[in-house]
C-alpha positions in Angstrom: 0.2 0.0 0.0 1.2 3.6 -0.8 1.1 6.2 2.0 -1.0 9.2 1.3 1.8 11.4 2.4 4.0 9.7 -0.2 1.4 10.3 -2.9 1.0 14.1 -1.8 4.9 14.5 -2.0 4.8 13.1 -5.6 2.1 15.3 -6.5 4.1 18.2 -5.4 7.4 17.3 -7.0 5.6 16.0 -10.2 7.4 12.8 -10.0 4.5 10.8 -11.2 4.6 7.6 -13.1 3.2 4.0 -13.4 -0.2 2.8 -12.2 -2.2 4.3 -9.4 -5.3 2.6 -7.7 -7.7 4.6 -5.6 -9.8 2.3 -3.5 -11.8 2.3 -0.3 -15.2 3.4 1.0 -14.6 7.1 1.0 -15.8 8.0 -2.5 -15.3 11.7 -2.0 -11.6 11.4 -1.2 -11.1 9.0 -4.1 -12.5 11.5 -6.5 -10.6 14.3 -4.9 -7.1 12.8 -5.2 -7.8 11.3 -8.7 -8.7 14.9 -9.8 -5.5 16.2 -8.2 -3.6 13.5 -10.1 -5.4 14.5 -13.3 -4.6 18.2 -12.6 -1.0 17.5 -12.2 -0.5 15.4 -15.3 -3.1 16.8 -17.7 -4.1 20.5 -16.6 -5.1 21.6 -20.0 -8.7 20.5 -20.4 -8.7 21.4 -24.0 -6.5 18.5 -24.7 -8.2 16.2 -22.5 -9.3 14.1 -25.5 -5.7 13.3 -26.3 -4.1 13.3 -23.0 -6.7 12.0 -20.6 -8.8 9.3 -22.2 -11.3 7.8 -19.6 -13.0 4.3 -19.7 -15.5 3.1 -17.2 -17.0 -0.3 -16.0 -16.6 -3.2 -13.7 -14.6 -5.3 -15.9 -11.4 -3.4 -17.3 -10.3 -3.9 -20.9 -6.6 -4.0 -20.2 -6.0 -4.3 -24.0 -7.8 -0.9 -24.8 -5.8 0.8 -21.8 -2.5 -0.6 -23.3 -3.3 0.8 -26.6 -4.2 4.3 -25.2 -0.8 4.3 -23.1 1.2 3.6 -26.4 0.2 6.8 -28.1 2.3 9.9 -27.0 0.8 12.8 -25.3 -0.3 15.8 -27.2 1.8 19.1 -26.5 2.5 17.8 -23.0 5.2 15.6 -21.2 2.7 13.0 -19.8 -0.7 11.8 -20.2 -3.3 10.2 -17.8 -5.3 7.2 -18.8 -8.3 6.5 -16.3 -10.5 3.5 -15.7 -13.3 4.2 -13.3 -15.2 1.8 -11.0 -13.0 -1.2 -11.9 -13.9 -4.5 -9.9 -10.4 -5.7 -9.3 -11.4 -8.0 -6.7 -13.1 -10.3 -9.2 -10.2 -10.7 -11.4 -9.3 -14.2 -12.2 -5.9 -15.6 -13.4 -6.5 -14.4 -17.0 -7.3 -10.9 -15.8 -4.5 -10.8 -13.2 -2.0 -11.8 -16.2 -3.5 -9.2 -18.4 -2.8 -6.6 -15.6 0.8 -7.7 -15.4 1.2 -7.1 -19.1 -0.3 -3.7 -18.8 2.2 -2.9 -15.9 5.0 -3.8 -18.5 3.4 -1.6 -21.2 3.2 1.4 -18.9 6.9 0.8 -17.9 7.9 0.9 -21.6 5.8 4.1 -22.1 6.9 6.3 -19.2 5.0 9.1 -20.5 1.8 7.4 -19.7 0.3 7.2 -16.3 -2.8 4.9 -15.4 -5.2 5.4 -12.8 -7.9 2.9 -11.7 -10.7 3.7 -9.0 -11.9 0.7 -7.2 -14.5 2.0 -4.8 -16.0 -0.1 -1.7 -15.2 -3.9 -1.9 -13.9 -3.7 -5.5 -10.3 -4.3 -4.4 -9.1 -7.1 -1.9 -5.7 -6.6 -0.4 -6.2 -9.2 2.2 -4.0 -8.4 5.4 -0.5 -8.5 6.6 -0.6 -12.2 7.7 -2.5 -13.4 4.6 -2.4 -11.0 1.5 -4.5 -11.5 -1.3 -3.4 -12.7 -4.7 -3.7 -9.3 -6.1 -1.6 -7.9 -3.2 1.2 -10.5 -3.7 1.4 -9.7 -7.4 0.9 -5.9 -7.4 1.6 -4.3 -4.2 5.2 -3.4 -5.1 4.5 -2.9 -8.8 1.9 0.0 -8.6 0.8 2.7 -6.2 -2.2 1.6 -4.2 -4.1 4.0 -1.9 -6.9 3.1 0.3 -9.3 5.7 1.6 -11.3 4.2 4.7 -14.3 6.0 6.1 -13.3 9.0 8.1 -13.5 9.2 11.8 -15.4 11.7 13.6 -12.2 13.5 14.6 -10.9 13.4 11.1 -14.2 14.9 9.9 -14.0 17.7 12.3 -10.6 18.7 11.2 -11.6 18.5 7.6 -14.7 20.4 8.1 -12.8 23.1 9.9 -10.4 23.4 6.8 -13.3 23.8 4.4 -14.8 26.4 6.6 -11.6 28.3 6.8 -11.4 28.1 3.0 -15.0 29.8 2.9 -13.6 32.6 5.2 -15.8 31.9 8.0 -15.2 30.9 11.6 -16.6 27.7 13.4 -16.1 26.3 16.8 -15.6 22.4 17.6 -19.3 22.4 18.7 -20.4 23.6 15.5 -18.6 21.2 13.4 -19.7 18.3 15.8 -23.3 19.6 15.4 -23.0 19.4 11.6 -21.6 15.9 11.7 -24.3 14.6 14.0 -27.2 16.5 11.9 -26.0 15.8 8.4 -24.2 12.5 8.8 -20.7 11.3 7.8 -20.8 11.5 3.8 -18.2 13.9 2.8 -20.2 14.8 -0.3 -23.1 15.8 1.8 -20.9 17.7 4.3 -19.0 19.7 1.7 -22.4 21.0 0.3 -23.6 21.8 3.8 -20.3 23.8 4.4 -21.1 26.1 1.2 -24.7 26.5 2.3 -23.9 27.4 5.7 -21.1 29.8 4.8 -23.4 31.5 2.4 -26.0 31.9 5.0 -23.6 33.5 7.6 -22.1 35.9 4.8 -25.7 36.9 3.6 -26.4 37.7 7.3 -23.4 39.7 7.6 -21.5 37.4 9.9 -18.2 35.8 9.8 -19.0 32.8 11.9 -21.3 29.8 11.5 -23.1 28.6 14.6 -24.6 25.7 16.2 -28.0 27.5 15.7 -27.4 28.0 12.0 -26.7 24.1 11.7 -29.9 23.5 13.5 -31.8 26.0 11.4 -30.7 25.0 7.7 -28.4 22.0 7.7 -30.1 18.9 6.2 -30.7 16.1 8.7 -30.4 12.4 8.6 -33.2 10.0 9.4 -31.0 8.9 12.4 -30.7 12.5 13.5 -34.4 13.1 13.5 -35.1 9.8 15.2 -32.6 10.9 17.9 -34.3 14.2 18.2 -37.6 12.6 18.5 -36.4 10.4 21.2 -35.1 13.3 23.0 -38.3 15.0 22.8 -39.9 12.0 24.3 -37.5 11.9 27.3 -37.9 15.7 27.7 -41.7 15.4 27.4 -41.5 18.4 24.9 -44.5 18.4 22.3 -43.1 21.3 20.4 -39.7 19.3 19.7 -41.6 16.1 19.1 -43.7 17.7 16.3 -40.8 19.3 14.8 -39.0 16.0 14.5 -42.0 14.2 13.3 -42.2 16.7 10.5 -38.6 16.1 9.5 -39.3 12.4 9.4 -42.5 12.8 7.5 -40.5 14.8 4.9 -38.0 12.0 4.7 -40.6 9.5 4.5 -39.4 7.5 7.6 -41.5 4.5 8.0 -44.1 5.4 10.8 -44.0 1.6 12.1 -40.3 2.2 12.6 -41.0 5.3 14.7 -43.9 3.4 16.7 -41.2 0.7 17.5 -38.7 3.2 18.7 -41.4 4.8 20.8 -42.3 1.4 22.5 -38.8 0.6 23.2 -38.0 4.0 24.8 -41.1 3.8 27.0 -40.6 0.3 28.0 -37.1 1.3 29.0 -38.3 4.1 30.9 -40.8 1.9 32.7 -38.1 -0.4 33.7 -36.0 2.3 34.9 -38.7 3.8 37.0 -39.4 0.4 38.5 -35.8 -0.1 39.3 -35.5 3.3 40.8 -38.5 3.0 42.9 -37.1 -0.2 44.3 -34.0 1.5 45.6 -31.7 1.1 42.7 -29.2 3.8 42.2 -27.9 5.3 38.8 -24.8 2.8 38.8 -27.1 -0.3 39.6 -29.5 0.7 36.8 -26.6 1.4 34.4 -25.3 -2.1 35.1 -28.5 -4.0 34.9 -29.8 -2.4 31.7 -26.4 -2.0 30.1 -26.9 1.6 29.4 -24.2 4.5 29.1 -23.9 6.6 32.2 -25.2 9.7 30.4 -28.2 7.9 28.9 -29.0 6.5 32.4 -29.1 9.9 33.9 -31.4 11.1 31.2 -33.8 8.2 31.7 -33.9 8.6 35.4 -34.9 12.1 34.8 -37.4 11.2 32.3 -39.0 8.4 34.4 -39.4 10.9 37.4 -41.0 13.3 34.8 -43.7 10.9 33.7 -44.1 8.8 36.7 -44.4 5.0 37.1 -48.1 5.0 36.6 -48.2 7.1 33.6 -45.3 5.1 32.0 -47.3 1.8 32.4 -50.4 3.4 30.9 -48.4 4.6 27.9 -46.7 1.4 27.4 -49.9 -0.5 27.2 -51.5 2.3 25.0 -48.4 1.9 22.5 -48.8 -1.8 22.4 -52.6 -1.4 21.5 -51.9 1.3 19.1 -49.2 -0.8 17.3 -51.6 -3.9 17.0 -54.4 -1.5 15.8 -52.2 0.1 13.1 -51.5 -3.5 11.8 -55.1 -4.6 11.8 -56.8 -1.6 10.1 -57.1 1.0 12.9 -55.5 4.3 13.1 -52.0 4.1 11.9 -49.2 6.1 10.3 -48.4 9.6 11.4 -51.9 10.2 12.5 -51.5 7.7 15.2 -48.2 9.0 16.3 -49.4 12.8 16.4 -52.5 11.7 18.5 -50.2 10.0 21.0 -48.0 13.0 21.2 -51.0 15.1 21.8 -52.4 12.9 24.5 -49.3 11.8 26.4 -46.4 14.2 26.0 
């Protein structure tokens, strides 16, 4: 495998040659670094038809790539031949041999650079103890870069750089809020950065705040479900209706919402029973295998509702779920009726 730092150094020095494979689950980074390679090798878009031929498909035609590599670049020192979305994991012996032949063609024509993208599971390198057949044959003969899904910390740093590039300030809380609300897709997040930055500038501000994120950033179904769950524990009707509206827009299945409500209230009833029997927070945390923070929220919520009300709500939800499945009031109407009566 090739380290990203080594690849960046080559981009900076211009010492680019051979075959590059951009693989992994982070599509945004795959596209970004492929575009950086393209810009370094073939910056003149008017000559792209000569210096940047592009192929596409699961099954690479190594013969076609080889022929493209043999013709010299037009008014440039190098050319880039791309094959996008290649399924290199499915190559049999014949395909592996054809790829070996392509490596030799590229070595014989150093003015040509080849780039493959193999997203998701389209490349299998195995592991250190048991490398795949592909890794054994090509790890040392081509530059293979893998882009795994970014961690939250990596996304926070990455978002900060993008907001900086837009000329607006953000706090750690703001980027955390954005990742929580809009998810982990870099494609989605980069669009949200542009939208939030434009909003701040339109309002004459140089900073994007958590409030801005909550106001205009797109939300994921998971975020909306979490918001609805929080509204339940807080017994806040306004927040519950707002979260329901978001889920309705996203067409979240009402049955899954009912299921979440049932689980939440059953847990709250269990917490209430344990608490009334003298169990402390640590005991409840251990018995129910909850995070300490969530345990605290549930104890507060259980006190807010009371054991009797929680038992009634749990029974009501069981009945509403059965009614929805057998022709009674169902869908969002049943959920809204429940919120109006019990929150």
